[in-house]
C-alpha positions as CSV (number, residue, x, y, z in Angstrom):
1,M,-10.2,-11.9,-20.3
2,E,-7.8,-13.5,-22.3
3,P,-4.5,-11.5,-22.0
4,V,-5.2,-11.3,-17.8
5,F,-5.4,-15.0,-17.9
6,S,-2.3,-15.7,-20.5
7,F,-0.7,-12.4,-18.1
8,L,-1.3,-14.5,-15.0
9,E,0.1,-18.4,-16.8
10,Q,3.2,-17.0,-17.4
11,H,3.7,-15.5,-14.2
12,L,2.4,-17.8,-12.3
13,E,4.6,-18.6,-9.4
14,L,4.9,-14.5,-9.0
15,T,0.9,-14.7,-8.6
16,Y,1.8,-17.0,-5.8
17,I,3.8,-14.9,-4.2
18,V,1.6,-12.2,-4.2
19,I,-1.1,-14.0,-2.9
20,L,0.6,-16.1,-0.2
21,S,2.5,-12.1,1.0
22,I,-1.5,-10.7,1.4
23,F,-2.3,-13.5,3.7
24,L,1.0,-13.1,5.5
25,G,0.5,-9.5,5.9
26,V,-2.8,-9.8,7.2
27,E,-1.3,-12.8,9.9
28,V,1.3,-10.2,10.7
29,I,-0.9,-7.6,11.6
30,S,-3.5,-8.7,13.1
31,R,-1.2,-9.7,15.4
32,V,0.6,-6.8,16.3
33,P,-0.5,-5.2,19.9
34,S,-2.5,-1.9,19.5
35,V,0.5,0.0,21.8
36,L,2.6,-0.4,18.4
37,H,0.5,0.4,16.0
38,T,1.7,4.1,16.0
39,P,5.4,3.2,15.0
40,L,3.6,0.6,12.1
41,M,1.7,3.2,10.8
42,S,4.7,5.4,10.2
43,G,6.3,2.8,8.7
44,A,3.7,1.6,6.4
45,N,3.3,5.5,5.1
46,A,6.9,4.8,4.1
47,I,6.4,2.1,2.6
48,H,3.4,3.2,0.7
49,G,4.8,6.5,-0.6
50,V,7.9,3.5,-2.3
51,V,4.9,2.4,-4.1
52,I,4.0,5.5,-5.1
53,I,7.1,6.0,-6.4
54,G,7.3,2.5,-8.3
55,A,3.8,3.2,-9.6
56,I,4.6,6.3,-10.7
57,I,7.5,4.6,-12.6
58,V,5.7,1.4,-14.4
59,M,3.3,4.0,-15.5
60,G,5.6,6.0,-17.3
61,Q,7.4,2.7,-18.9
62,A,4.6,1.1,-19.7
63,S,3.4,1.6,-23.6
64,D,-0.4,2.7,-24.9
65,E,-1.2,-0.4,-25.5
66,N,-1.1,-2.1,-22.6
67,Y,-4.1,-0.7,-20.5
68,L,-3.4,-3.5,-17.5
69,A,-0.4,-1.8,-16.6
70,L,-1.9,1.3,-16.4
71,I,-5.5,0.3,-15.2
72,L,-2.9,-1.5,-12.5
73,G,0.1,1.6,-12.2
74,F,-3.4,4.3,-11.2
75,L,-5.0,2.1,-8.9
76,A,-2.1,1.5,-7.0
77,V,-1.2,5.6,-6.9
78,I,-4.4,6.6,-5.9
79,L,-4.3,3.0,-2.8
80,G,-1.1,3.6,-1.9
81,T,-2.1,8.0,-1.6
82,I,-5.0,7.8,0.0
83,N,-3.5,5.0,2.5
84,V,-0.8,7.3,3.2
85,V,-2.8,10.3,3.5
86,G,-4.9,8.4,6.1
87,G,-2.0,7.1,7.5
88,F,-0.8,10.3,8.7
89,V,-3.7,11.4,9.9
90,V,-4.1,8.5,12.5
91,T,-1.1,8.6,13.6
92,D,-2.0,13.3,14.4
93,R,-4.6,11.4,16.1
94,M,-3.6,9.4,17.7
95,L,-0.4,11.5,18.8
96,E,-2.8,14.2,19.8
97,M,-3.3,12.4,23.0
98,F,-0.3,13.1,24.5
99,K,0.5,16.6,24.2
100,S,-0.7,18.4,27.5
101,K,-4.3,20.2,27.8
102,K,-3.7,24.1,27.7
103,T,-6.1,25.3,30.7
104,K,-6.9,29.0,29.8
């Protein structure tokens, strides 16, 4: 665990920014009315698409010995993909509610 703590000590300011942005994101999302969740889901899908591309780039440029970057990049790709697919499924289901029903 030595390299992880060394990395955090070297990048302490970035670590604080990430932690504070997590708290800020939770506060902002928790105060959004339910009417706006569908448009926000579409925006979140676009953002996570960028996260996936960034994670692939980081993994491609990381050296073979940099296991931390490879593991974090892999996790970012997996979690971002799950979030994008889940977001599209939820958005599709919500939009289905507004379609007119055809009678037989």
